[in-house]
N, C-alpha and C positions, 0 to 999 in steps of 0.2 A: 493230247492231253498234257495239261500243264505240270509243271514242277511240283506246285502245291498239292494238287490232287493225287498225284503219285505218292508224295510223302505221306499224305493222310492215309491212303489205302495201305501202304506198305507198313507204317506205324500201328494201324488198327489191326491188320492181319496178324503181325508180330505178336501184338498183346493178346488177341484171342487164341492164337495156337499155343502160346505159353501158358495161359490160364488153363486150357484144356489139358495140356501135358502135366500141369501141376495136380489137376484133379485125377487124372487116371495113372500117372506115373510117379512123380516125385515132386515135393514141395519146392525142391531146388529151382525147378522152371520159374518160380516167381522171381528170381534174380534177374532174368530177362525182361521180365514185365517192369521191373524197378528201373532197369537200365533204360529202357525206351521212355519210360516216364520222366525219368531225370533227365535224359537227352532232350525231350520235348520242352521242359521247363527251361533249361539253359539256352535253348534255341530261341525261345519267346524273348529272353533277355539280350542275347549277344547277336542274334541273327544269323549264327553260324551253325549250319546243318550238314554233316558230312555227306548224307544222301542227296541233298539238294545241289551242292557242290560238284558231286559225281555226276549228276543228271545234267547240270548246266554244261560241263566239259563234254558230255556225249551229245550236245546239241539241242536238248530240250530247252523251252522258254518258259519264263515266269508268266503267270497270269492272275487273273483275279478269282482267288478261291470262293468267295462269298459275294453274291450280288445283292445289292441293297434295293 
């Protein structure tokens, strides 16, 4: 599995879980949703993603996330 696919799955999972926790527990969990979204936006501009850098150090390879 490529770095991009792992990053998408982890970010999507965190967002869904934090929204669920906000609905059933506390609205404070929406700060986690906002943090993940803000990180995704900054990564699109800078190319710096902490999870991607960690995965690269662990030996994962970059790939083509979307095929045309």
